[in-house]
Each structure stands twice: as C-alpha cells, then as structure tokens.
MARSE-150898 format. One record per residue: residue in three letters; x, y, z of N, C-alpha, C in turn. Coordinates in steps of 0.2 Angstrom, whole numbers. Each point is the difference from the previous one (the first is absolute). Example, Ala and Ser with C-alpha at 12.3 -4.5 7.8 and 13.67 -1.06 7.14 Angstrom:
   residuo     n.u     n.v     n.w    ca.u    ca.v    ca.w     c.u     c.v     c.w
       ALA      66     -28      39      -4       6       0       4       6       0
       SER      -2       5      -4       4       6       1      -4       5       3
//
This chain:
   residuo     n.u     n.v     n.w    ca.u    ca.v    ca.w     c.u     c.v     c.w
       UNK     -37     -73     256      -4       0      -6      -1       7      -1
       UNK       1       2      -7      -2       6      -3      -6       0      -4
       UNK      -2       6      -2      -6       0      -4       0      -2      -7
       UNK       7      -2      -2       1      -3      -7      -1      -7       0
       UNK      -1      -3       6      -2      -7       1      -6      -1      -4
       UNK      -1      -6      -5      -6       0      -4      -6       0       5
       UNK       0      -3       6      -6      -1       4      -4       7       1
       UNK       4       5       0      -3       7       1      -5       2      -5
       UNK       1      -2      -6      -4       2      -6      -6      -5       0
       UNK       1      -6       2      -5      -5       1      -5       2       5
       UNK       2       2       6      -4       2       5      -4       7      -1
       UNK       3       4      -4      -3       7      -2      -5      -2      -4
       UNK       0      -5      -5      -5      -3      -4      -6      -2       3
       UNK       2      -4       5      -6      -3       4      -4       5       4
       UNK       3       5       2      -3       6       3      -5       3      -5
       UNK       3       1      -6      -4       4      -5      -6      -4      -2
       UNK       1      -7       0      -6      -5      -1      -5       2       5
       UNK       1       1       6      -4       1       5      -4       7      -1
       UNK       4       5      -2      -3       6      -1      -5       0      -6
       UNK       2      -4      -5      -5      -1      -5      -7      -4       2
       UNK       1      -5       4      -5      -4       2      -5       3       5
       UNK       3       4       4      -4       5       4      -2       6      -2
       UNK       1       1      -6      -2       7      -4       3       6       4
       UNK       6      -1       3       3       6       2       4       4      -5
       UNK       1       6       2       4       4      -5       8       0       3
       UNK       0      -1       7       7       0       2       0      -4       7
       UNK       6      -2       2       0      -3       7       6       3       4
       UNK      -2       2       6       6       3       4       2      -5       5
       UNK       7      -1       0       3      -5       4       4       4       6
       UNK      -2      -1       6       3       3       6       4      -5       5
       UNK      -2      -6      -1       4      -5       5       7       0      -2
       UNK       4       1       4       8       0      -1       2      -7      -4
       UNK      -2      -5       3       2      -7      -3      -3      -1      -7
       UNK      -6       2      -1      -3       0      -7       4       5      -5
       UNK       1       5       3       4       6      -4       7      -4      -3
       UNK       3      -3       5       6      -3      -2      -1      -6      -5
       UNK      -5      -4       2      -1      -6      -4      -1       2      -8
       UNK      -4       5      -1      -2       3      -6       6       4      -4
       UNK       3       4       4       5       5      -3       8      -2       1
       UNK       1      -3       5       7      -1       2       3       6       4
       UNK      -4       4       2       1       6       4       1      -3       8
       UNK       6       1       2       1      -3       7       0       4       6
       UNK      -1       7      -1      -1       4       6      -5      -2       4
       UNK       1       1       7      -5      -2       5      -3       7       3
       UNK      -6      -2       2      -4       6       3       2       2       7
       UNK       1       6       2       2       1       7      -6      -1       5
       UNK      -6       0      -3      -6      -2       5      -6       1      -4
       UNK      -6      -1       3      -6       0      -3      -2       7      -3
       UNK       3       6       3      -1       7      -2       6       2      -5
       UNK       5      -4      -1       5       3      -4       2      -6      -5
       UNK      -3       0      -6       2      -5      -5       5       3      -5
       UNK       4      -5      -2       6       2      -5      -3      -1      -7
       UNK      -6      -1      -1      -3       0      -7      -6      -4      -1
       UNK      -3       1      -6      -6      -4      -2       1      -2      -8
       UNK      -4      -5      -2      -1      -1      -7      -6       1      -2
       UNK       0       4      -6      -6       2      -4       0      -4      -7
       UNK      -5      -5       0       1      -4      -7      -7       0      -3
       UNK       0       2      -7      -5       0      -4       1      -6      -5
       UNK      -4       0      -6       0      -5      -4       7       1      -5
       UNK       2       7       1       6       1      -5       6       3       5
       UNK      -2       4       5       6       3       4       1      -4       6
       UNK       7       0       2       2      -2       6       4       5       3
       UNK      -2       3       6       3       6       3       2      -1       7
       UNK       6       1       2       2       0       7       0       7       3
       UNK      -4       2       4       0       6       4       4       0       6
       UNK       5       4       1       4       0       6       2       8       1
       UNK       5       0       5       2       7       1       8       1      -1
       UNK       3       5       0       6       2      -2       6      -5       3
       UNK      -2      -2       6       5      -4       4       1      -6      -4
       UNK      -5      -3      -4       1      -6      -3       0      -1      -7
       UNK       1       7      -3       0       0      -7       5      -4      -4
       UNK       6       1       2       5      -4      -3       0      -8       1
       UNK      -2      -2       6      -1      -7       1      -6      -2      -4
       UNK      -5       3      -1      -6      -2      -3       2      -1      -8
       UNK       4       5      -3       1      -1      -7       5      -6      -1
       UNK       3      -1       5       6      -6      -1      -3      -6       1
       UNK      -6      -1       4      -2      -6       2      -7      -2      -4
       UNK      -4       5      -1      -6      -1      -3       0       1      -7
       UNK       4      -3      -4       2       0      -7      -7      -1      -4
       UNK      -1       5      -5      -7      -1      -4      -5       4       3
       UNK       0       2       6      -5       4       3       2       8       0
       UNK      -5       3      -1       0       8       0       1       2       7
       UNK       4       4       2       1       2       7      -2       8       1
       UNK      -5       0       4      -3       7       1       3       3       7
       UNK       3       5       0       2       3       7      -6       4       3
       UNK      -3      -1       5      -5       4       3       2       6       4
       UNK      -3       5       0       2       6       4      -5       2       6
       UNK      -6      -3      -1      -5       2       5      -3      -7       3
       UNK       3      -5      -1      -2      -6       3      -3      -5      -5
       UNK       0      -7       1      -2      -5      -4      -7       1      -2
       UNK      -5       2       4      -7       1      -2      -1       5      -5
       UNK       3       6       1       0       5      -5       2      -3      -7
       UNK       6      -3       0       3      -2      -6      -4      -5      -4
       UNK      -3      -5       4      -5      -5      -2      -6       3      -4
       UNK      -3       5       4      -6       3      -3       2       4      -7
       UNK       6       2       0       2       4      -6       1      -5      -5
       UNK       3      -6       1       1      -5      -5      -6      -2      -2
       UNK      -5      -1       4      -7      -2      -2      -3       5      -5
       UNK       1       6       2      -3       5      -4       3       0      -7
       UNK       6       0       0       4      -1      -6      -2      -6      -5
       UNK      -1      -5       3      -1      -7      -4      -8      -1      -1
       UNK      -4       5       2      -7      -1       0      -3      -6       4
       UNK       3      -1       6      -2      -6       4      -6       3       4
       UNK      -5      -4      -1      -6       1       5      -1      -6       5
       UNK       1      -5      -2      -1      -7       4       7      -2       3
       UNK       2       2       6       6      -2       3       0      -5       5
       UNK       3      -5      -1       0      -6       5       6       2       5
       UNK      -1      -2       6       5       1       5       0      -6       5
       UNK       6       0       4       1      -6       5      -3       3       7
       UNK      -6      -2       2      -3       2       5       4      -1       7
       UNK       5      -5       1       3      -1       6       6       4       0
       UNK       2       3      -6       7       4       0      -1       7      -2
       UNK      -6       3       0      -1       7      -2      -4       3       6
       UNK       3       5       4      -3       3       5      -6       4      -2
       UNK      -5       0       5      -6       4      -2       2       8      -1
       UNK       5       2       3       2       7      -2       2       0      -7
       UNK       4      -4      -2       3       0      -7      -6      -1      -5
       UNK      -5      -4       2      -5      -2      -5      -5       7       0
       UNK       0       3       5      -5       6       0       4       6      -4
       UNK       6       0       0       4       5      -3      -1      -1      -8
       UNK       0      -6      -2       0      -2      -7      -7       2      -2
       UNK      -5      -2       4      -8       1      -2      -1       7      -1
       UNK       3       4       5      -1       7       0       2       3      -7
       UNK       6      -2      -3       2       2      -6      -3      -3      -6
       UNK      -4      -6       1      -3      -3      -6      -7      -1       2
       UNK      -4       6       1      -7       0       2      -4      -5      -4
       UNK       1      -1      -6      -4      -4      -5       3      -7      -1
       UNK       4      -2       5       3      -7      -1      -3      -5       4
       UNK       1      -7      -3      -3      -5       4       6      -3       3
       UNK       0      -3       6       5      -3       4      -2      -7       1
       UNK       3      -5      -2      -1      -7       1       5      -3       5
       UNK      -2      -3       5       5      -4       4       1      -7      -4
       UNK       6      -2      -1       1      -6      -4       3      -5       5
       UNK       0       0       6       2      -6       4       7      -1       0
       UNK       1      -7       0       7      -2       0       2      -3      -7
       UNK      -1       4      -5       2      -2      -7       8      -2      -1
       UNK       3       5       2       8      -1      -1       2      -5       6
       UNK      -2       0       5       2      -4       6      -1      -8      -2
       UNK      -6      -1      -4      -2      -6      -2       5      -3      -5
       UNK       2       5      -5       5      -2      -4       6      -2       3
       UNK       2       3       5       7       0       4       0      -7       4
       UNK      -6      -3       1       0      -6       4       3      -6      -3
       UNK       0      -1      -6       3      -5      -4       7       2      -3
       UNK       5      -3       3       7       3      -2       3      -4      -6
       UNK       4       4      -4       3      -3      -6       7      -3       2
       UNK       4      -2      -4       6      -3       1       5       4       3
       UNK       1       7      -2       4       4       3      -2       3       7
       UNK      -7       0       1      -2       2       7       2      -6       5
       UNK      -1      -6      -2       2      -6       4       7       0       2
       UNK       4       1      -6       7       0       2       2       5       5
       UNK      -3       6       0       2       6       5      -3      -3       6
       UNK      -6      -3       1      -2      -2       6       4      -6       3
       UNK       2      -4      -4       5      -5       3       6       3       2
       UNK       3       5      -3       6       3       3      -2       3       6
       UNK      -5       4       1      -2       2       6      -1      -5       6
       UNK      -3      -6      -2      -1      -5       5       7      -2       2
       UNK       5      -2      -4       7      -2       1       3       5       4
       UNK       0       6      -1       3       6       4      -2       0       7
       UNK      -7       0       1      -3       0       7       2      -7       4
       UNK       0      -5      -4       2      -6       4       8       0       1
       UNK       4       2      -4       7       1       2       1       4       6
       UNK      -3       6       0       0       4       7      -2      -3       6
       UNK      -6      -3      -1      -3      -4       6       5      -5       2
       UNK       2      -4      -4       5      -5       2       6       3       4
       UNK       3       5      -2       5       3       3      -2       3       7
       UNK      -5       4       0      -3       3       7      -2      -6       4
       UNK      -3      -5      -2      -3      -5       4       7      -4       4
       UNK       5       0      -3       6      -3       3       3       4       5
       UNK      -2       7       0       3       5       4      -4       1       7
       UNK      -6      -2       0      -5       1       5       2      -3       7
       UNK       1       3       5       2      -2       7      -5       2       5
       UNK      -1      -3       5      -4       3       6       3       6       2
       UNK      -4       5       1       2       7       3       0       5      -6
       UNK       0      -3      -6      -1       5      -6      -7       3       0
       UNK       0       7      -1      -7       3      -1      -4      -2      -7
       UNK      -6       1       0      -4      -1      -6       3       5      -5
       UNK       1       7       2       2       5      -4       7      -1      -3
       UNK       5      -4       4       6      -1      -3       0      -5      -5
       UNK      -4      -6       1      -1      -4      -5      -3       3      -6
       UNK      -5       4       0      -3       4      -6       5       4      -3
       UNK       5       3       4       4       5      -3       5      -5      -5
       UNK       2      -6       3       5      -4      -4      -4      -2      -6
       UNK      -7      -2       0      -3      -2      -6       0       6      -5
       UNK      -1       6       2       0       6      -5       7       1      -3
       UNK       5      -1       5       6       2      -4       2      -6      -4
       UNK      -2      -6       1       1      -6      -5      -3       1      -6
       UNK      -7       2       0      -4       1      -6       3       6      -4
       UNK       2       5       3       3       6      -4       6      -2      -4
       UNK       4      -5       4       6      -3      -4      -1      -4      -6
       UNK      -6      -4       0      -1      -5      -5      -6       2      -5
       UNK      -3       6       1      -6       1      -4      -2       7       0
       UNK      -5       3      -2      -2       6       0      -2       2       7
       UNK      -1      -4       5      -1       1       6      -7      -4       2
       UNK      -3       1       6      -6      -4       2      -6       2      -4
       UNK      -4      -5      -1      -7       1      -3      -5       2       5
       UNK       1       0       6      -4       3       5       5       0       7
       UNK      -2       4       5       4       0       6       0      -7       3
       UNK       5      -2       2       0      -7       3      -3      -1       6
       UNK      -3      -5       2      -3      -2       6       4      -5       4
       UNK       2       2       6       4      -5       4      -5       1       7
       UNK      -3      -6       2      -4       0       6       1      -6       4
       UNK       2       2       6       2      -6       4      -5      -1       6
       UNK       0      -6       3      -4      -2       6      -7       3      -1
       UNK      -3       4       5      -7       2      -1      -1       5      -6
       UNK       5       3      -2      -1       4      -6      -1      -4      -7
       UNK       2      -6       1      -2      -5      -6      -7      -1      -1
       UNK      -4       2       5      -8       0       0      -3       5      -4
       UNK       5       5      -3      -3       6      -4       3      -1      -7
       UNK      -5      -2      -4       2      -1      -7       4       6      -3
       UNK      -1       5       1       4       6      -3       4       3       5
       UNK       3      -3       4       4       3       6       6       5      -3
       UNK       1       5       3       6       4      -1       6      -2       4
       UNK       6       0      -3       5      -2       5       1       4       6
       UNK       2      -2       6       0       4       6       7      -2       3
       UNK       1       3       6       7      -1       3      -1      -6       5
       UNK      -5      -4      -1       0      -6       4       5      -5      -3
       UNK       4      -3       5       5      -5      -1      -3      -7      -1
       UNK       3      -3      -5      -3      -7      -2       3      -5       6
       UNK      -4      -5       1       2      -5       5       0      -7      -2
       UNK       2      -5       3       1      -7      -2      -7      -3       1
       UNK      -2      -4      -5      -6      -4       1      -7       3      -3
       UNK       1       7      -1      -6       3      -2       0       2      -8
       UNK      -6       0      -3      -1       1      -7       3       7      -2
       UNK       3       0      -6       2       7      -3      -2      -1      -7
       UNK      -5       5      -1      -3       0      -7       4       6      -3
       UNK       3      -2      -7       4       4      -4      -4       0      -7
       UNK      -2       6      -2      -4       1      -6       4       5      -4
       UNK       2      -2      -6       5       5      -4       0      -1      -7
       UNK       2       4      -4       0      -1      -7       5       5      -3
       UNK       2      -1      -6       5       3      -4      -5       3      -6
       UNK       4       6      -4      -3       2      -6       6       0      -5
       UNK      -1      -3      -6       4       0      -5      -3       1      -7
       UNK       3       6      -3      -4       2      -6      -7       2       1
       UNK      -1       2       6      -7       3       2      -4      -5       2
       UNK       1      -7       0      -3      -6       1       1      -2       7
       UNK      -5      -2       4       0      -2       7       1      -7       2
       UNK       3      -1       6      -1      -7       2      -3       1       8
       UNK      -2      -5       2      -3       0       7       1      -8       3
       UNK       3       0       6       1      -6       3      -1       1       8
       UNK      -3      -5       3       0       0       8       2      -7       2
       UNK       4       0       5       3      -6       4      -1       2       7
       UNK      -2      -5       4       0       0       7       5      -4       3
       UNK       5       3       4       6      -4       2       0       0       7
       UNK       4      -4       3       1      -1       7       7      -1       2
       UNK       2       4       5       7      -1       3      -1      -6       6
       UNK       3      -6      -2      -1      -5       5      -7      -3      -1
       UNK      -2      -5       4      -6      -3      -1      -6       4       3
       UNK      -5       0      -4      -7       3       2      -3      -5       4
       UNK      -6       3       4      -3      -5       4      -5      -4      -4
       UNK      -3      -6       3      -4      -4      -4      -5       3      -4
       UNK      -4       4       4      -6       4      -3       2       4      -6
       UNK       5       3       0       2       5      -6       2      -5      -5
       UNK       4      -5       2       2      -5      -6      -6      -3      -3
       UNK      -5      -1       4      -6      -3      -4      -3       5      -4
       UNK      -1       6       2      -3       6      -4       5       1      -7
       UNK       6      -1       1       4       1      -7      -1      -6      -4
       UNK      -1      -7       3      -1      -5      -5      -8       1      -4
       UNK      -4       3       4      -6       1      -3      -1       5      -5
       UNK       4       6       1       1       5      -5       3      -3      -6
       UNK       6      -4       0       3      -3      -5      -4      -5      -4
       UNK      -4      -4       4      -4      -5      -3      -6       4      -5
       UNK      -2       5       2      -5       5      -3       3       3      -6
       UNK       6       2       0       4       3      -5       1      -5      -6
       UNK       2      -6       2       2      -5      -5      -7      -2      -3
       UNK      -5      -1       3      -6      -2      -2      -3       5      -5
       UNK       0       6       1      -1       6      -4       4       0      -7
       UNK       7      -1       1       3       0      -6      -1      -6      -4
       UNK      -1      -5       3      -2      -6      -4      -7       0      -4
       UNK      -5       5       3      -6       1      -3       0       5      -5
       UNK       5       4       0       0       6      -5       1      -2      -7
       UNK      -4       3      -4       0      -2      -8      -4       5      -3
       UNK       1       1      -7      -4       4      -4      -7      -2       0
       UNK      -5       4       1      -7      -2      -1      -4       0       7
       UNK       4       0       6      -4       1       6       0       7       2
       UNK      -4       1       5      -1       7       2       5       2       6
       UNK       0       7       1       5       1       6      -3      -3       7
       UNK      -7       1       0      -3      -2       6       0      -8       0
       UNK       1      -4      -4       0      -7       0       8      -2       3
       UNK       5       4      -3       6      -1       3       1       2       8
       UNK      -3       5       2       0       2       6      -4      -5       5
       UNK      -6      -3      -2      -3      -5       3       4      -5       2
       UNK       5      -3      -5       3      -5       2       5       0       5
       UNK       3       5       1       4       2       6      -4       1       6
       UNK      -5       4      -1      -5       2       6      -3      -6       3
       UNK      -2      -5      -3      -3      -5       3       5      -5       4
       UNK       6       0      -3       5      -4       5       1       3       6
       UNK       1       7      -1       1       3       7      -7       1       4
       UNK      -5       0      -2      -6      -1       4      -1      -6       3
       UNK       2      -5      -4      -1      -7       3       5      -1       6
       UNK       6       3      -1       5       0       5      -1       4       6
       UNK      -6       3       0      -2       4       6       1       7       0
       UNK       3       3      -5       3       7       0      -3       4      -5
       UNK      -6      -2      -3      -3       4      -6      -1       8       2
       UNK      -2       1       6      -1       7       2       6       4       1
       UNK       6      -4      -1       6       4       1       4       0      -6
       UNK      -3      -1      -6       2       1      -7      -4       6      -2
       UNK       4       6       1      -4       6       0       1       4      -7
       UNK       3      -3      -5       1       3      -6      -1      -4      -6
       UNK       0       3      -6      -1      -5      -6       6      -5      -1
       UNK      -1      -5      -4       6      -4      -1       6       3      -4
       UNK      -2       4      -5       6       3      -4      -3       5      -4
       UNK       5       3      -5      -1       6      -4       4      -1      -6
       UNK      -1       4      -5       4       0      -6       6       4       2
       UNK       6      -1      -4       6       4       1       2       2      -7
       UNK       2       6      -1       4       2      -6       3       6       0
       UNK      -2       6      -3       3       6       1      -2       3       7
       UNK      -6      -3       2      -2       2       7       1      -7       4
       UNK       1       1       6       1      -6       4      -7      -3       3
       UNK      -5       5      -1      -7      -3       1      -4       2      -6
       UNK      -2      -5      -5      -4       2      -5      -4      -6      -2
       UNK      -4       1      -5      -5      -6      -2       5      -6      -3
       UNK      -3      -6       1      -6      -2       4       0       0       7
       UNK      -5      -1       3       0      -1       8      -2      -8       1
       UNK       3      -3       5      -2      -6       2      -4       1       7
       UNK      -6       1       0      -4       2       5      -7      -2       0
       UNK      -4      -1       6      -7      -2       0      -4       4      -5
       UNK       2       6      -2      -5       4      -4       2       0      -7
       UNK       6      -3      -2       2       0      -7      -3      -5      -5
       UNK      -4       2      -4      -4      -5      -4       3       0      -7
       UNK       5       4      -1       3      -1      -7       4      -6      -1
       UNK       1      -2      -6       4      -6      -2       7       0       0
       UNK       4      -4       2       7       1      -1       2      -2      -7
       UNK       5       3      -3       2      -1      -6       7      -2      -1
       UNK       3      -4      -5       7      -1      -1       4       7       0
       UNK       5       0       4       5       5      -1      -1       6       6
       UNK      -5      -2       4      -1       4       6       5      -2       6
       UNK       3       5       3       4      -2       6      -3       2       6
       UNK      -1      -4       5      -3       1       6       4      -2       6
       UNK      -2       3       6       3      -3       6      -5      -5       3
       UNK       4      -5       4      -5      -4       4       3       1       7
       UNK      -4       3       5       3       2       6      -5      -1       5
       UNK      -2      -6       2      -4      -1       6       3       2       7
       UNK      -3       1       5       3       2       6      -5      -1       6
       UNK       2      -1       6      -3      -1       6       2       5       5
       UNK      -4       5       3       3       5       5      -4      -1       6
       UNK       4      -1       5      -3       0       7       2       6       5
       UNK      -5       4       1       2       6       3       3      -1       7
       UNK       5       4       1       4      -1       6       5      -5       0
       UNK       0      -5      -5       4      -6       0       5       1      -6
       UNK      -3       0      -6       4       1      -6      -3      -3      -5
       UNK       4      -2      -6      -4      -2      -6       4      -3      -5
       UNK      -2      -4      -5       4      -3      -5      -3       3      -7
       UNK       4       2      -4      -2       1      -7       5      -3      -5
       UNK      -2      -3      -6       5      -3      -5      -2       2      -6
       UNK       4       2      -4      -2       3      -7       5      -1      -6
       UNK      -3      -3      -5       3      -2      -6      -2       4      -5
       UNK       3       1      -6      -2       3      -6      -1      -5      -5
       UNK      -6      -1      -4      -2      -5      -4      -2       2      -6
       UNK       2      -4      -6      -3       2      -7      -5      -4      -1
       UNK      -6       3      -2      -6      -4      -2       1      -3      -7
       UNK      -2      -6      -1       2      -3      -7      -7      -5      -1
       UNK       0      -2      -7      -6      -4      -2      -2      -6       5
       UNK       5      -4       0      -1      -6       4       1       0       8
       UNK       2       6       2       2       0       7       3       7       2
       UNK       5       0       4       4       6       2       7      -2       1
       UNK       5       5      -1       6      -1       1       3       4       6
       UNK       3      -2       5       3       4       5       6       3      -2
       UNK       0       7       0       6       3      -2       5       1       6
       UNK      -2       0       6       4       1       6       4      -6       1
       UNK       6       0       3       4      -5       2      -3      -4       7
       UNK       1      -6       0      -3      -4       6       4       1       6
       UNK       5       4       0       5       1       6      -4       3       6
       UNK       3      -1       6      -3       3       6      -6      -2       3
       UNK      -3      -6      -3      -6      -2       3       3      -6       5
       UNK      -3      -1       5       1      -5       5      -4      -6      -2
       UNK       4      -5       1      -3      -7      -2      -3      -4       7
       UNK      -4       3       4      -2      -3       6      -6      -5      -2
//
C-alpha cells in the first residue's frame, strides 16, 4: 500500500475530526504503526529511544518529521505529506512546528511518547497545553478495511504454508532452535519475514507461554508448541499449533481436547456486539470446569493488524464491544509447570451475525 491509496486521506480526515472535536490545535503521532496507518511511511523504529519519525497533524497541515536517513523514503511513501528533516531531534522540530503554526493545545499519544521527549517539547513551548489523547488512532486501526483484510489473509496463508513444510520435517532429536531457524528461513522466503520471533517450546518448556527456543532436543510423545506469524504489506498473522511426535500420554491428550473444545466454543460465540470479556469468559469457563482454570494464565486473544498485538483484547478486563471488521486471535491454553502445555490459536474476523475463522483447520488432532 502507498499513501496514494484512498484510505489514507479518509484516515487523515477522521483524525482531523478528532482534533476539532477535542478542540486541539494539533496531534502528534509517535506510534510506529499509527504513523504507517496514516501516512504510508514504512520505516521502523530502531528502539524506544531511536524513532524514525513522527507525524504532526493540524486542521490544515500534515507533516512527517524524520531525519536525513529516511528523507528519500519519506517523500516517496508519504505522498501528500510535507517532510521535515530534523537536525536536533524530533522534539525540537515538533516544538518549532508548533510555534510556526500557532499551536497551543497539542495532543499526544501517551503510550508512545517518552517522558524525556515530552519534557523537551514542554521546555520549548512553556505556554503550551499538552493533552494525552489515549488510543485514538489505535481505535481506528482496530476495524479493518477490504485492503487490510486481503493483506492479513495473505500473511495467514504465508505462515500456514511455512508451518506445513516445517511440520513435515520435524524429527526426534531436532532442537527447538533448529526448528525455529527453519521457520524463519521459510518466512523470509514467502513474505517480508516474521511478525514476531517464533516460539518453539517442547516438553517442560511448553509450560512457558512465551518460551524462547533453546538447544533442547524434541522427543516423541511430548507437546511441541509452535507459535509463529508472517508479515505481508506490513500486516501480521499469528498462529499457534501444538504438535506431537508419536502418541501423547492420555493426560496430555485430554488437555489438548479441553483446549480445543474451549477454542471452538469461543469461536462459535464470537460476534459483533459482545465484549472482549464475554468472549474470554466462554473459553475460560470450559477450561475451569475441566479442572484447569488456574493454568489458563493469559487472555483468550488480541487484535492483529499492523501490530501483532493490538486492539481489541479478548480478556477478563476488556469491556469494549467488538465491531464488524475486527480481526482477533482465539488462543486458549493450559500450562502445567515441569510437564508441558497446549495452546491452539486461530485468527478470526468479527462479523454481524457471528465470526469467520480465517485460519485453516489443518494440523488439529481429532481425538
């Protein structure tokens, strides 16, 4: 997607409506995904202290602030945006822009602007008002348009193709790191690369939801959790399957059945109009009734788009209502310390009358 795509002007118009409604003079956008969503500028940040750019939006101006490394890229990608190359840092340039444009009430994204950067801007604008705007743009991103859904579906297919190939190659004695390396090589061959570092967790390591691949060799009969995703046109996919080499023991098989039952029930219950906490409760009650409620130790799911974790959340704390066009994961899990675990994850599109599972039904056991 480029900034010439009609959606960009529509998105910018929606932001300006918020600026007017909240009586702001400008909005500063520093979240990398929000920056790309609004402008088409694809550069990534090197870290929390090294941003590749920020957007400064008023009722009339749309300015992309970046440094000399990204000037050419910014002008090519962010068509229709004025590009300002800073010399002394983004906060200094933002303050200069605010002074030039007569901005006194400046909105900012509190989760994505460091205290240091905000302090620098405030020092240069002693008479300014600084208004945290919450998740304004992130909320816009939560409902996908047709082009975004197409990119997400391509990312899902890419990840599934790689998983299918790697799954067929796994043998006892291979290490978690070796499997992860094959996943990474496959993802770079068919997509922009991984949407996050893949998780490969076998045996007792499968009891750790965010395990890092190790030199541990996989063995027959034990669970192997593989959590992975691809990125296509900036959009992410996220999938988890738990696989076994040979037959698992009866207890682990029963846990797998319980997780799969909870996942299916949650997918059947999902629809526009319910809250994230209601969706989470559907799966959690099944796992609790099955005797493992205390071992389902994370939320049921999350939104996926330009970020692999974004709004909305399917969690006990999420009171927001799901809307048509949202894409979420459904990923219940049970984790037994020292033994192993099972997590199963699909991506699902929220619709008016229900939900459509976007992930393929392959690689689930029919026990």
